[in-house]
Biopython code that builds the backbone (N, CA, C, O; Angstrom):
import numpy as np
from Bio.PDB.StructureBuilder import StructureBuilder

atoms = [
    (1, "MET", "N", (42.682, 0.522, 14.545)),
    (1, "MET", "CA", (41.272, 0.767, 14.210)),
    (1, "MET", "C", (40.022, 0.433, 14.420)),
    (1, "MET", "O", (39.621, -0.583, 13.854)),
    (2, "THR", "N", (39.177, 1.128, 15.203)),
    (2, "THR", "CA", (38.040, 0.414, 15.533)),
    (2, "THR", "C", (36.860, 0.266, 14.128)),
    (2, "THR", "O", (36.224, 1.201, 13.640)),
    (3, "ALA", "N", (36.825, -0.990, 13.755)),
    (3, "ALA", "CA", (35.144, -0.758, 12.976)),
    (3, "ALA", "C", (33.551, -1.041, 13.327)),
    (3, "ALA", "O", (33.065, -2.005, 13.918)),
    (4, "TYR", "N", (32.952, 0.039, 12.806)),
    (4, "TYR", "CA", (31.654, 0.066, 13.911)),
    (4, "TYR", "C", (30.979, -0.255, 12.379)),
    (4, "TYR", "O", (31.165, -0.021, 11.185)),
    (5, "ALA", "N", (29.868, -1.111, 13.498)),
    (5, "ALA", "CA", (28.852, -2.124, 11.967)),
    (5, "ALA", "C", (26.920, -1.210, 12.294)),
    (5, "ALA", "O", (26.339, -1.066, 13.370)),
    (6, "ALA", "N", (26.701, -1.011, 11.617)),
    (6, "ALA", "CA", (25.393, -0.030, 12.122)),
    (6, "ALA", "C", (24.147, -1.378, 12.156)),
    (6, "ALA", "O", (23.810, -2.089, 11.210)),
    (7, "PRO", "N", (23.701, -1.407, 13.426)),
    (7, "PRO", "CA", (23.106, -2.453, 14.084)),
    (7, "PRO", "C", (21.505, -2.336, 13.021)),
    (7, "PRO", "O", (20.907, -1.563, 12.273)),
    (8, "GLY", "N", (21.408, -3.898, 13.711)),
    (8, "GLY", "CA", (20.455, -4.651, 12.561)),
    (8, "GLY", "C", (19.455, -4.161, 13.597)),
    (8, "GLY", "O", (19.533, -3.727, 14.746)),
    (9, "PRO", "N", (17.816, -4.576, 12.121)),
    (9, "PRO", "CA", (17.187, -3.970, 13.179)),
    (9, "PRO", "C", (16.301, -4.954, 14.249)),
    (9, "PRO", "O", (15.977, -6.075, 13.859)),
    (10, "ALA", "N", (15.931, -4.505, 15.582)),
    (10, "ALA", "CA", (15.846, -4.923, 16.605)),
    (10, "ALA", "C", (14.639, -5.923, 16.604)),
    (10, "ALA", "O", (13.939, -5.155, 15.945)),
    (11, "GLU", "N", (13.833, -6.979, 16.792)),
    (11, "GLU", "CA", (12.705, -7.417, 16.858)),
    (11, "GLU", "C", (11.642, -6.738, 17.398)),
    (11, "GLU", "O", (11.475, -6.394, 18.568)),
    (12, "GLY", "N", (10.775, -6.538, 16.218)),
    (12, "GLY", "CA", (9.373, -5.252, 16.848)),
    (12, "GLY", "C", (10.123, -4.136, 16.373)),
    (12, "GLY", "O", (9.205, -3.347, 16.151)),
    (13, "ALA", "N", (11.412, -3.403, 15.998)),
    (13, "ALA", "CA", (11.880, -1.975, 16.327)),
    (13, "ALA", "C", (11.677, -1.900, 14.610)),
    (13, "ALA", "O", (11.936, -2.742, 13.750)),
    (14, "GLY", "N", (11.041, -0.375, 14.494)),
    (14, "GLY", "CA", (10.971, 0.257, 13.104)),
    (14, "GLY", "C", (9.927, -0.678, 11.970)),
    (14, "GLY", "O", (9.490, -1.806, 12.197)),
    (15, "PRO", "N", (9.771, -0.142, 11.160)),
    (15, "PRO", "CA", (8.773, -0.265, 10.188)),
    (15, "PRO", "C", (9.291, -1.887, 9.300)),
    (15, "PRO", "O", (10.441, -2.163, 8.958)),
    (16, "ALA", "N", (8.307, -2.570, 9.144)),
    (16, "ALA", "CA", (8.524, -4.166, 8.139)),
    (16, "ALA", "C", (8.994, -3.428, 6.921)),
    (16, "ALA", "O", (9.047, -2.201, 7.011)),
    (17, "HIS", "N", (9.336, -3.988, 5.818)),
    (17, "HIS", "CA", (8.909, -3.593, 4.496)),
    (17, "HIS", "C", (8.210, -4.502, 4.060)),
    (17, "HIS", "O", (8.337, -5.571, 4.657)),
    (18, "PRO", "N", (7.274, -4.463, 2.950)),
    (18, "PRO", "CA", (6.626, -5.376, 2.202)),
    (18, "PRO", "C", (7.266, -6.301, 1.542)),
    (18, "PRO", "O", (8.253, -5.869, 0.946)),
    (19, "HIS", "N", (7.065, -7.405, 1.434)),
    (19, "HIS", "CA", (7.416, -8.120, 0.588)),
    (19, "HIS", "C", (7.466, -8.033, -0.459)),
    (19, "HIS", "O", (6.291, -7.813, -0.753)),
    (20, "PRO", "N", (8.085, -8.044, -1.458)),
    (20, "PRO", "CA", (7.306, -8.138, -2.933)),
    (20, "PRO", "C", (6.406, -9.190, -3.405)),
    (20, "PRO", "O", (6.245, -9.368, -4.613)),
    (21, "ALA", "N", (5.912, -9.775, -2.675)),
    (21, "ALA", "CA", (4.650, -10.848, -3.057)),
    (21, "ALA", "C", (3.432, -9.945, -2.264)),
    (21, "ALA", "O", (2.560, -9.593, -3.059)),
    (22, "GLU", "N", (3.254, -9.608, -1.195)),
    (22, "GLU", "CA", (2.260, -8.758, -0.956)),
    (22, "GLU", "C", (1.895, -7.538, -1.903)),
    (22, "GLU", "O", (0.703, -7.307, -2.106)),
    (23, "VAL", "N", (2.982, -6.657, -2.558)),
    (23, "VAL", "CA", (2.468, -5.595, -3.359)),
    (23, "VAL", "C", (1.770, -6.180, -4.511)),
    (23, "VAL", "O", (0.715, -5.803, -5.021)),
    (24, "GLU", "N", (3.033, -7.819, -5.056)),
    (24, "GLU", "CA", (2.457, -8.331, -6.153)),
    (24, "GLU", "C", (0.751, -8.571, -6.430)),
    (24, "GLU", "O", (-0.040, -8.278, -7.327)),
    (25, "GLU", "N", (0.688, -9.315, -5.044)),
    (25, "GLU", "CA", (-0.848, -9.313, -5.254)),
    (25, "GLU", "C", (-1.345, -8.217, -5.463)),
    (25, "GLU", "O", (-1.805, -8.049, -6.592)),
    (26, "LEU", "N", (-1.428, -7.215, -4.592)),
    (26, "LEU", "CA", (-2.414, -5.787, -5.166)),
    (26, "LEU", "C", (-2.604, -5.626, -6.051)),
    (26, "LEU", "O", (-3.746, -5.370, -6.433)),
    (27, "GLY", "N", (-1.431, -5.702, -6.947)),
    (27, "GLY", "CA", (-1.192, -5.211, -8.419)),
    (27, "GLY", "C", (-1.959, -6.373, -8.871)),
    (27, "GLY", "O", (-3.120, -6.034, -9.098)),
    (28, "THR", "N", (-1.748, -7.607, -9.086)),
    (28, "THR", "CA", (-2.330, -8.554, -9.152)),
    (28, "THR", "C", (-4.472, -8.631, -8.785)),
    (28, "THR", "O", (-5.429, -9.001, -9.464)),
    (29, "LEU", "N", (-4.391, -8.343, -8.084)),
    (29, "LEU", "CA", (-6.295, -7.926, -7.627)),
    (29, "LEU", "C", (-6.494, -6.853, -8.467)),
    (29, "LEU", "O", (-7.515, -6.825, -9.154)),
    (30, "MET", "N", (-5.469, -5.734, -8.536)),
    (30, "MET", "CA", (-6.189, -4.269, -9.143)),
    (30, "MET", "C", (-6.556, -4.721, -11.023)),
    (30, "MET", "O", (-7.541, -4.469, -11.717)),
    (31, "ASP", "N", (-5.144, -5.532, -11.362)),
    (31, "ASP", "CA", (-5.558, -5.970, -12.846)),
    (31, "ASP", "C", (-6.349, -6.878, -12.928)),
    (31, "ASP", "O", (-6.760, -6.916, -14.087)),
    (32, "THR", "N", (-6.997, -7.991, -12.046)),
    (32, "THR", "CA", (-8.161, -8.095, -12.814)),
    (32, "THR", "C", (-9.202, -8.097, -12.293)),
    (32, "THR", "O", (-10.028, -8.998, -12.153)),
    (33, "THR", "N", (-9.189, -6.334, -11.764)),
    (33, "THR", "CA", (-10.538, -6.051, -11.370)),
    (33, "THR", "C", (-10.610, -4.452, -12.257)),
    (33, "THR", "O", (-11.238, -3.417, -12.030)),
    (34, "ALA", "N", (-9.947, -4.729, -12.999)),
    (34, "ALA", "CA", (-9.315, -3.091, -13.655)),
    (34, "ALA", "C", (-10.525, -2.827, -15.022)),
    (34, "ALA", "O", (-10.593, -1.875, -15.799)),
    (35, "ASP", "N", (-11.258, -3.879, -14.948)),
    (35, "ASP", "CA", (-12.246, -3.773, -16.456)),
    (35, "ASP", "C", (-13.838, -3.713, -15.449)),
    (35, "ASP", "O", (-14.835, -4.126, -16.041)),
    (36, "GLY", "N", (-14.000, -3.278, -14.184)),
    (36, "GLY", "CA", (-15.243, -3.491, -13.695)),
    (36, "GLY", "C", (-15.619, -4.601, -13.575)),
    (36, "GLY", "O", (-16.144, -4.874, -12.496)),
    (37, "ARG", "N", (-15.517, -5.605, -14.539)),
    (37, "ARG", "CA", (-16.189, -6.583, -14.218)),
    (37, "ARG", "C", (-16.218, -7.735, -12.838)),
    (37, "ARG", "O", (-15.336, -8.593, -12.849)),
    (38, "GLY", "N", (-17.097, -7.741, -11.822)),
    (38, "GLY", "CA", (-16.203, -9.102, -11.018)),
    (38, "GLY", "C", (-15.362, -8.289, -9.731)),
    (38, "GLY", "O", (-14.725, -8.886, -8.863)),
    (39, "GLN", "N", (-15.492, -7.015, -9.806)),
    (39, "GLN", "CA", (-14.370, -6.610, -8.898)),
    (39, "GLN", "C", (-15.217, -6.740, -7.196)),
    (39, "GLN", "O", (-16.311, -6.402, -6.742)),
    (40, "ASN", "N", (-14.048, -7.388, -6.695)),
    (40, "ASN", "CA", (-13.729, -7.770, -5.708)),
    (40, "ASN", "C", (-12.936, -6.440, -4.811)),
    (40, "ASN", "O", (-11.721, -6.331, -4.644)),
    (41, "LEU", "N", (-14.180, -5.345, -4.228)),
    (41, "LEU", "CA", (-13.427, -4.488, -3.140)),
    (41, "LEU", "C", (-13.305, -5.662, -2.004)),
    (41, "LEU", "O", (-12.790, -4.872, -1.213)),
    (42, "THR", "N", (-13.319, -6.114, -1.727)),
    (42, "THR", "CA", (-13.508, -6.315, -0.055)),
    (42, "THR", "C", (-11.318, -6.951, -0.521)),
    (42, "THR", "O", (-10.408, -6.402, 0.100)),
    (43, "GLU", "N", (-10.966, -8.196, -1.739)),
    (43, "GLU", "CA", (-9.236, -8.285, -1.606)),
    (43, "GLU", "C", (-9.085, -7.016, -2.160)),
    (43, "GLU", "O", (-7.933, -7.258, -2.519)),
    (44, "ILE", "N", (-9.172, -6.432, -2.353)),
    (44, "ILE", "CA", (-8.527, -4.957, -3.215)),
    (44, "ILE", "C", (-8.181, -4.782, -1.785)),
    (44, "ILE", "O", (-7.017, -5.090, -1.526)),
    (45, "SER", "N", (-8.915, -4.354, -0.768)),
    (45, "SER", "CA", (-8.749, -3.397, 0.687)),
    (45, "SER", "C", (-8.138, -4.579, 1.637)),
    (45, "SER", "O", (-7.663, -4.138, 2.683)),
    (46, "ALA", "N", (-8.066, -5.857, 1.490)),
    (46, "ALA", "CA", (-7.384, -6.664, 2.057)),
    (46, "ALA", "C", (-6.096, -6.867, 1.973)),
    (46, "ALA", "O", (-5.393, -7.260, 2.904)),
    (47, "ALA", "N", (-5.596, -6.522, 0.476)),
    (47, "ALA", "CA", (-4.705, -6.106, 0.342)),
    (47, "ALA", "C", (-3.924, -5.413, 0.178)),
    (47, "ALA", "O", (-2.787, -5.838, -0.027)),
    (48, "LEU", "N", (-4.262, -3.712, 0.200)),
    (48, "LEU", "CA", (-4.267, -3.241, 0.902)),
    (48, "LEU", "C", (-3.959, -2.902, 1.638)),
    (48, "LEU", "O", (-3.138, -1.986, 1.663)),
    (49, "ARG", "N", (-4.623, -3.651, 2.999)),
    (49, "ARG", "CA", (-4.476, -3.675, 4.418)),
    (49, "ARG", "C", (-2.673, -3.997, 4.943)),
    (49, "ARG", "O", (-1.679, -3.501, 5.474)),
    (50, "ASP", "N", (-3.431, -5.618, 4.091)),
    (50, "ASP", "CA", (-1.494, -6.465, 4.609)),
    (50, "ASP", "C", (-0.451, -5.452, 3.846)),
    (50, "ASP", "O", (0.593, -5.512, 4.496)),
    (51, "ALA", "N", (-0.302, -4.632, 2.846)),
    (51, "ALA", "CA", (1.256, -3.766, 2.536)),
    (51, "ALA", "C", (0.977, -3.012, 3.220)),
    (51, "ALA", "O", (1.856, -3.301, 4.032)),
    (52, "VAL", "N", (0.247, -1.825, 3.889)),
    (52, "VAL", "CA", (0.581, -0.883, 4.829)),
    (52, "VAL", "C", (0.931, -1.908, 6.540)),
    (52, "VAL", "O", (2.010, -2.033, 7.118)),
    (53, "ALA", "N", (-0.178, -2.368, 6.858)),
    (53, "ALA", "CA", (0.590, -3.082, 8.447)),
    (53, "ALA", "C", (1.836, -3.827, 8.100)),
    (53, "ALA", "O", (2.619, -4.078, 9.016)),
    (54, "ALA", "N", (2.130, -4.237, 6.798)),
    (54, "ALA", "CA", (3.589, -5.113, 6.598)),
    (54, "ALA", "C", (4.358, -3.829, 6.648)),
    (54, "ALA", "O", (5.252, -3.782, 7.493)),
    (55, "MET", "N", (4.163, -2.766, 5.881)),
    (55, "MET", "CA", (5.335, -1.498, 5.964)),
    (55, "MET", "C", (5.157, -0.457, 7.347)),
    (55, "MET", "O", (5.744, 0.625, 7.360)),
    (56, "ILE", "N", (4.154, -0.966, 8.682)),
    (56, "ILE", "CA", (4.314, -0.373, 9.666)),
    (56, "ILE", "C", (4.549, -1.187, 10.711)),
    (56, "ILE", "O", (4.738, -0.758, 11.849)),
    (57, "GLY", "N", (4.552, -2.093, 10.480)),
    (57, "GLY", "CA", (4.852, -3.513, 11.394)),
    (57, "GLY", "C", (3.553, -3.894, 12.815)),
    (57, "GLY", "O", (3.541, -4.087, 14.030)),
    (58, "THR", "N", (2.652, -3.830, 11.709)),
    (58, "THR", "CA", (1.327, -4.109, 12.922)),
    (58, "THR", "C", (0.718, -5.249, 12.237)),
    (58, "THR", "O", (0.997, -5.914, 11.239)),
    (59, "GLU", "N", (-0.329, -5.243, 13.232)),
    (59, "GLU", "CA", (-1.091, -6.411, 12.671)),
    (59, "GLU", "C", (-2.218, -5.941, 11.145)),
    (59, "GLU", "O", (-3.054, -5.096, 11.466)),
    (60, "PRO", "N", (-2.276, -6.268, 10.036)),
    (60, "PRO", "CA", (-3.848, -6.000, 9.117)),
    (60, "PRO", "C", (-4.938, -5.638, 9.979)),
    (60, "PRO", "O", (-5.483, -4.547, 9.814)),
    (61, "ASP", "N", (-5.346, -6.478, 10.939)),
    (61, "ASP", "CA", (-7.097, -6.301, 11.494)),
    (61, "ASP", "C", (-6.514, -5.170, 12.806)),
    (61, "ASP", "O", (-7.294, -4.945, 13.731)),
    (62, "ALA", "N", (-5.288, -4.582, 12.807)),
    (62, "ALA", "CA", (-5.162, -3.243, 13.830)),
    (62, "ALA", "C", (-5.496, -1.822, 13.483)),
    (62, "ALA", "O", (-5.592, -0.930, 14.326)),
    (63, "ILE", "N", (-5.676, -1.657, 12.127)),
    (63, "ILE", "CA", (-5.728, -0.486, 11.440)),
    (63, "ILE", "C", (-7.277, -0.495, 10.694)),
    (63, "ILE", "O", (-7.595, -1.427, 9.956)),
    (64, "ALA", "N", (-8.031, 0.444, 10.925)),
    (64, "ALA", "CA", (-9.079, 1.144, 10.704)),
    (64, "ALA", "C", (-9.499, 1.308, 9.403)),
    (64, "ALA", "O", (-8.490, 1.370, 8.701)),
    (65, "PRO", "N", (-10.252, 1.384, 8.904)),
    (65, "PRO", "CA", (-10.276, 1.735, 7.383)),
    (65, "PRO", "C", (-10.510, 3.396, 7.884)),
    (65, "PRO", "O", (-9.436, 3.801, 7.439)),
    (66, "ASP", "N", (-10.981, 4.314, 8.332)),
    (66, "ASP", "CA", (-10.794, 5.663, 8.884)),
    (66, "ASP", "C", (-9.741, 6.290, 9.401)),
    (66, "ASP", "O", (-9.486, 7.494, 9.381)),
    (67, "ALA", "N", (-9.041, 5.258, 9.944)),
    (67, "ALA", "CA", (-7.563, 5.731, 10.626)),
    (67, "ALA", "C", (-6.766, 6.234, 10.186)),
    (67, "ALA", "O", (-6.273, 5.730, 9.176)),
    (68, "ASN", "N", (-6.212, 7.511, 10.721)),
    (68, "ASN", "CA", (-5.029, 8.234, 9.995)),
    (68, "ASN", "C", (-3.975, 7.274, 9.511)),
    (68, "ASN", "O", (-3.954, 6.382, 10.359)),
    (69, "LEU", "N", (-3.106, 7.012, 8.590)),
    (69, "LEU", "CA", (-2.412, 5.947, 8.833)),
    (69, "LEU", "C", (-1.140, 6.816, 9.583)),
    (69, "LEU", "O", (-0.471, 6.258, 10.451)),
    (70, "ILE", "N", (-0.866, 8.219, 9.178)),
    (70, "ILE", "CA", (0.245, 8.954, 10.037)),
    (70, "ILE", "C", (0.329, 8.863, 11.197)),
    (70, "ILE", "O", (1.445, 8.791, 11.710)),
    (71, "HIS", "N", (-1.047, 8.833, 12.113)),
    (71, "HIS", "CA", (-0.766, 8.191, 13.308)),
    (71, "HIS", "C", (-0.640, 7.188, 14.139)),
    (71, "HIS", "O", (-0.342, 7.115, 15.331)),
    (72, "VAL", "N", (-1.006, 6.162, 13.050)),
    (72, "VAL", "CA", (-0.850, 5.129, 13.278)),
    (72, "VAL", "C", (0.687, 4.637, 12.632)),
    (72, "VAL", "O", (1.013, 3.452, 12.705)),
    (73, "GLY", "N", (1.296, 5.329, 12.204)),
    (73, "GLY", "CA", (2.859, 5.292, 12.012)),
    (73, "GLY", "C", (3.537, 5.145, 10.684)),
    (73, "GLY", "O", (4.644, 4.637, 10.504)),
    (74, "LEU", "N", (2.708, 5.670, 9.740)),
    (74, "LEU", "CA", (3.042, 5.097, 8.089)),
    (74, "LEU", "C", (3.369, 7.022, 8.368)),
    (74, "LEU", "O", (2.733, 8.028, 8.681)),
    (75, "GLY", "N", (4.873, 6.589, 7.979)),
    (75, "GLY", "CA", (5.506, 7.654, 7.906)),
    (75, "GLY", "C", (5.565, 8.109, 5.913)),
    (75, "GLY", "O", (4.862, 7.512, 5.098)),
    (76, "SER", "N", (6.383, 9.054, 5.595)),
    (76, "SER", "CA", (5.830, 9.751, 4.652)),
    (76, "SER", "C", (7.093, 8.830, 3.362)),
    (76, "SER", "O", (6.936, 8.346, 2.241)),
    (77, "LEU", "N", (7.990, 8.935, 4.072)),
    (77, "LEU", "CA", (9.020, 7.794, 2.691)),
    (77, "LEU", "C", (8.605, 6.347, 3.169)),
    (77, "LEU", "O", (9.037, 5.467, 2.425)),
    (78, "GLU", "N", (7.871, 5.912, 4.231)),
    (78, "GLU", "CA", (7.258, 4.428, 3.540)),
    (78, "GLU", "C", (6.304, 4.648, 3.141)),
    (78, "GLU", "O", (5.919, 3.720, 2.430)),
    (79, "MET", "N", (5.367, 5.745, 3.223)),
    (79, "MET", "CA", (4.134, 6.435, 2.056)),
    (79, "MET", "C", (4.976, 6.175, 0.873)),
    (79, "MET", "O", (4.488, 5.217, 0.273)),
    (80, "MET", "N", (5.626, 6.448, 0.511)),
    (80, "MET", "CA", (6.538, 6.551, -0.978)),
    (80, "MET", "C", (6.653, 5.177, -1.613)),
    (80, "MET", "O", (6.146, 4.717, -2.637)),
    (81, "ARG", "N", (7.678, 4.525, -0.472)),
    (81, "ARG", "CA", (8.250, 3.198, -0.717)),
    (81, "ARG", "C", (7.107, 2.636, -1.370)),
    (81, "ARG", "O", (7.211, 2.500, -2.589)),
    (82, "LEU", "N", (5.646, 2.150, -0.621)),
    (82, "LEU", "CA", (4.530, 1.722, -1.181)),
    (82, "LEU", "C", (3.909, 2.407, -2.406)),
    (82, "LEU", "O", (3.183, 1.686, -3.090)),
    (83, "VAL", "N", (4.112, 3.978, -2.887)),
    (83, "VAL", "CA", (3.961, 3.830, -4.061)),
    (83, "VAL", "C", (4.619, 3.927, -4.718)),
    (83, "VAL", "O", (4.148, 4.018, -5.852)),
    (84, "ASN", "N", (6.239, 3.994, -4.616)),
    (84, "ASN", "CA", (6.936, 3.568, -5.483)),
    (84, "ASN", "C", (6.803, 1.684, -6.496)),
    (84, "ASN", "O", (6.924, 1.231, -7.634)),
    (85, "GLN", "N", (6.483, 1.219, -5.068)),
    (85, "GLN", "CA", (6.642, -0.326, -5.268)),
    (85, "GLN", "C", (5.039, -0.508, -6.372)),
    (85, "GLN", "O", (5.020, -0.936, -7.526)),
    (86, "TRP", "N", (4.057, -0.114, -5.693)),
    (86, "TRP", "CA", (2.846, -0.187, -6.610)),
    (86, "TRP", "C", (3.076, 0.378, -8.162)),
    (86, "TRP", "O", (2.386, -0.198, -9.002)),
    (87, "ARG", "N", (3.926, 1.394, -8.633)),
    (87, "ARG", "CA", (4.324, 1.945, -9.566)),
    (87, "ARG", "C", (4.878, 1.263, -10.191)),
    (87, "ARG", "O", (4.915, 1.558, -11.385)),
    (88, "ARG", "N", (5.547, 0.097, -9.776)),
    (88, "ARG", "CA", (6.742, -0.305, -10.438)),
    (88, "ARG", "C", (5.757, -1.738, -10.830)),
    (88, "ARG", "O", (6.198, -2.663, -11.512)),
    (89, "ASN", "N", (4.709, -1.710, -10.398)),
    (89, "ASN", "CA", (3.907, -3.142, -10.362)),
    (89, "ASN", "C", (3.023, -2.652, -11.707)),
    (89, "ASN", "O", (2.440, -3.432, -12.460)),
    (90, "GLY", "N", (3.045, -1.528, -11.810)),
    (90, "GLY", "CA", (2.133, -1.039, -13.146)),
    (90, "GLY", "C", (0.390, -0.443, -12.246)),
    (90, "GLY", "O", (-0.760, -0.231, -12.629)),
    (91, "LEU", "N", (1.033, -0.391, -11.120)),
    (91, "LEU", "CA", (-0.169, 1.414, -10.481)),
    (91, "LEU", "C", (0.006, 2.411, -10.957)),
    (91, "LEU", "O", (1.143, 2.883, -10.935)),
    (92, "PRO", "N", (-0.888, 2.992, -11.469)),
    (92, "PRO", "CA", (-0.011, 4.277, -11.910)),
    (92, "PRO", "C", (-0.747, 5.317, -10.574)),
    (92, "PRO", "O", (-1.574, 6.150, -10.946)),
    (93, "VAL", "N", (-0.403, 5.227, -8.988)),
    (93, "VAL", "CA", (-0.965, 5.980, -8.154)),
    (93, "VAL", "C", (-0.873, 6.827, -8.053)),
    (93, "VAL", "O", (-0.070, 6.987, -8.971)),
    (94, "SER", "N", (-1.032, 7.978, -7.577)),
    (94, "SER", "CA", (-0.766, 9.399, -6.766)),
    (94, "SER", "C", (-0.169, 9.149, -5.353)),
    (94, "SER", "O", (-0.715, 8.579, -4.408)),
    (95, "PHE", "N", (1.164, 9.739, -5.420)),
    (95, "PHE", "CA", (1.326, 10.105, -3.676)),
    (95, "PHE", "C", (0.618, 11.407, -3.567)),
    (95, "PHE", "O", (0.083, 11.366, -2.459)),
    (96, "ARG", "N", (0.282, 12.743, -4.233)),
    (96, "ARG", "CA", (-0.320, 13.633, -3.932)),
    (96, "ARG", "C", (-1.680, 13.222, -3.119)),
    (96, "ARG", "O", (-2.008, 13.704, -2.035)),
    (97, "GLU", "N", (-2.462, 12.158, -3.916)),
    (97, "GLU", "CA", (-3.695, 11.486, -3.868)),
    (97, "GLU", "C", (-3.463, 11.356, -2.284)),
    (97, "GLU", "O", (-3.839, 12.064, -1.350)),
    (98, "LEU", "N", (-2.693, 10.169, -2.341)),
    (98, "LEU", "CA", (-2.663, 9.304, -0.916)),
    (98, "LEU", "C", (-2.470, 10.285, 0.442)),
    (98, "LEU", "O", (-3.298, 10.200, 1.349)),
    (99, "ALA", "N", (-1.486, 11.095, 0.522)),
    (99, "ALA", "CA", (-0.629, 11.634, 1.080)),
    (99, "ALA", "C", (-2.028, 13.305, 1.754)),
    (99, "ALA", "O", (-2.055, 14.124, 2.673)),
    (100, "ALA", "N", (-2.937, 12.915, 0.492)),
    (100, "ALA", "CA", (-4.093, 14.354, 0.804)),
    (100, "ALA", "C", (-4.801, 13.888, 1.814)),
    (100, "ALA", "O", (-4.877, 14.886, 2.532)),
    (101, "GLU", "N", (-5.434, 12.950, 2.413)),
    (101, "GLU", "CA", (-6.182, 11.936, 3.035)),
    (101, "GLU", "C", (-5.873, 10.861, 3.218)),
    (101, "GLU", "O", (-6.701, 10.236, 2.554)),
    (102, "PRO", "N", (-4.918, 9.814, 3.896)),
    (102, "PRO", "CA", (-3.817, 9.085, 4.804)),
    (102, "PRO", "C", (-5.262, 8.326, 5.602)),
    (102, "PRO", "O", (-5.845, 8.684, 6.626)),
    (103, "THR", "N", (-5.548, 7.142, 4.663)),
    (103, "THR", "CA", (-6.876, 6.530, 5.500)),
    (103, "THR", "C", (-7.518, 5.328, 4.394)),
    (103, "THR", "O", (-7.844, 5.556, 3.229)),
    (104, "LEU", "N", (-7.587, 4.195, 5.002)),
    (104, "LEU", "CA", (-7.623, 3.229, 4.049)),
    (104, "LEU", "C", (-8.334, 3.496, 2.861)),
    (104, "LEU", "O", (-8.157, 3.392, 1.647)),
    (105, "GLU", "N", (-9.601, 4.051, 4.008)),
    (105, "GLU", "CA", (-11.027, 4.030, 2.993)),
    (105, "GLU", "C", (-11.085, 4.840, 1.624)),
    (105, "GLU", "O", (-11.780, 4.490, 0.671)),
    (106, "ALA", "N", (-10.017, 6.311, 1.652)),
    (106, "ALA", "CA", (-9.299, 6.936, 0.834)),
    (106, "ALA", "C", (-8.396, 6.461, 0.348)),
    (106, "ALA", "O", (-8.525, 6.640, -0.863)),
    (107, "TRP", "N", (-7.527, 5.945, 0.547)),
    (107, "TRP", "CA", (-6.384, 4.759, -0.451)),
    (107, "TRP", "C", (-7.588, 3.826, -1.360)),
    (107, "TRP", "O", (-7.394, 3.728, -2.572)),
    (108, "GLN", "N", (-8.647, 3.245, -0.838)),
    (108, "GLN", "CA", (-9.118, 1.946, -1.635)),
    (108, "GLN", "C", (-10.152, 3.178, -2.492)),
    (108, "GLN", "O", (-10.367, 2.676, -3.596)),
    (109, "ARG", "N", (-10.607, 4.068, -2.445)),
    (109, "ARG", "CA", (-11.103, 5.200, -3.344)),
    (109, "ARG", "C", (-10.339, 5.432, -4.728)),
    (109, "ARG", "O", (-10.785, 5.527, -5.872)),
    (110, "HIS", "N", (-9.096, 5.487, -4.255)),
    (110, "HIS", "CA", (-8.169, 6.515, -5.064)),
    (110, "HIS", "C", (-8.393, 5.025, -5.973)),
    (110, "HIS", "O", (-9.152, 5.025, -6.941)),
    (111, "PHE", "N", (-7.646, 3.769, -5.547)),
    (111, "PHE", "CA", (-7.150, 2.481, -6.205)),
    (111, "PHE", "C", (-8.844, 2.041, -7.147)),
    (111, "PHE", "O", (-8.967, 1.510, -8.251)),
    (112, "ASN", "N", (-9.484, 2.323, -6.576)),
    (112, "ASN", "CA", (-10.831, 2.131, -7.599)),
    (112, "ASN", "C", (-10.935, 3.153, -8.582)),
    (112, "ASN", "O", (-11.722, 2.921, -9.500)),
    (113, "ALA", "N", (-10.371, 4.136, -8.595)),
    (113, "ALA", "CA", (-10.410, 5.468, -9.785)),
    (113, "ALA", "C", (-9.185, 5.405, -10.352)),
    (113, "ALA", "O", (-8.888, 6.057, -11.353)),
    (114, "VAL", "N", (-8.225, 4.441, -9.615)),
    (114, "VAL", "CA", (-6.929, 4.276, -10.997)),
    (114, "VAL", "C", (-7.818, 2.941, -11.625)),
    (114, "VAL", "O", (-7.531, 3.151, -12.803)),
    (115, "ALA", "N", (-8.510, 1.974, -11.664)),
    (115, "ALA", "CA", (-8.727, 0.752, -11.887)),
    (115, "ALA", "C", (-9.723, 0.891, -13.063)),
    (115, "ALA", "O", (-9.742, 0.125, -14.026)),
    (116, "ALA", "N", (-10.776, 2.239, -12.835)),
    (116, "ALA", "CA", (-11.609, 2.418, -13.505)),
    (116, "ALA", "C", (-11.066, 3.044, -14.469)),
    (116, "ALA", "O", (-11.386, 2.570, -15.559)),
    (117, "GLY", "N", (-9.996, 4.395, -14.544)),
    (117, "GLY", "CA", (-9.094, 4.802, -15.970)),
    (117, "GLY", "C", (-8.135, 3.934, -16.338)),
    (117, "GLY", "O", (-7.569, 4.178, -17.403)),
    (118, "SER", "N", (-7.813, 2.992, -15.736)),
    (118, "SER", "CA", (-6.858, 2.064, -16.958)),
    (118, "SER", "C", (-7.652, 1.291, -17.151)),
    (118, "SER", "O", (-6.981, 0.274, -17.322)),
    (119, "ALA", "N", (-9.173, 0.888, -17.305)),
    (119, "ALA", "CA", (-10.107, -0.257, -17.669)),
    (119, "ALA", "C", (-10.755, 0.548, -19.198)),
    (119, "ALA", "O", (-11.089, -0.110, -20.184)),
    (120, "GLU", "N", (-10.872, 2.740, -19.091)),
    (120, "GLU", "CA", (-11.171, 3.204, -20.008)),
    (120, "GLU", "C", (-10.101, 3.317, -21.126)),
    (120, "GLU", "O", (-10.364, 3.134, -22.315)),
    (121, "ALA", "N", (-8.938, 3.616, -20.673)),
    (121, "ALA", "CA", (-7.736, 3.316, -21.405)),
    (121, "ALA", "C", (-7.261, 2.418, -22.464)),
    (121, "ALA", "O", (-6.612, 2.522, -23.505)),
    (122, "THR", "N", (-7.870, 1.449, -21.756)),
    (122, "THR", "CA", (-7.690, 0.051, -22.559)),
    (122, "THR", "C", (-9.104, -0.519, -23.300)),
    (122, "THR", "O", (-9.249, -1.583, -23.902)),
    (123, "THR", "N", (-9.921, 0.363, -23.096)),
    (123, "THR", "CA", (-11.634, -0.252, -24.452)),
    (123, "THR", "C", (-11.324, 1.085, -25.067)),
    (123, "THR", "O", (-11.976, 1.487, -26.031)),
]
sb = StructureBuilder()
sb.init_structure("model")
sb.init_model(0)
sb.init_chain("A")
sb.init_seg("    ")
for serial, (resi, resn, name, xyz) in enumerate(atoms, 1):
    if name == "N":
        sb.init_residue(resn, " ", resi, " ")
    sb.init_atom(name, np.array(xyz, "f"), 0.0, 1.0, " ", f" {name:<3s}", serial, name[0])
structure = sb.get_structure()
């Protein structure tokens, strides 16, 4: 009987999954800015860009804010993985909203709306 092993990931092959710390960083930033005071959109955008870049295996600076994330390599499964990770970290993001306009700019607007909604819900 011959045993077969699934090939491991080759150097540079396939998307890298973001490290949980990268996803938690985004959650932390969203939590600290959800009250609308001292909101630092640049930091949130950097954390968002880092999470997406890690998922598709590219450098964060290689993703333009208005680039279609599907065209740069983010598939629907990777998008769902990101959404699930953010939800597990308490960010009630909408897959439908993110998939409808897959750009960092649109996703940033969605995260800002989620943060604003969270702030309203807690006051």
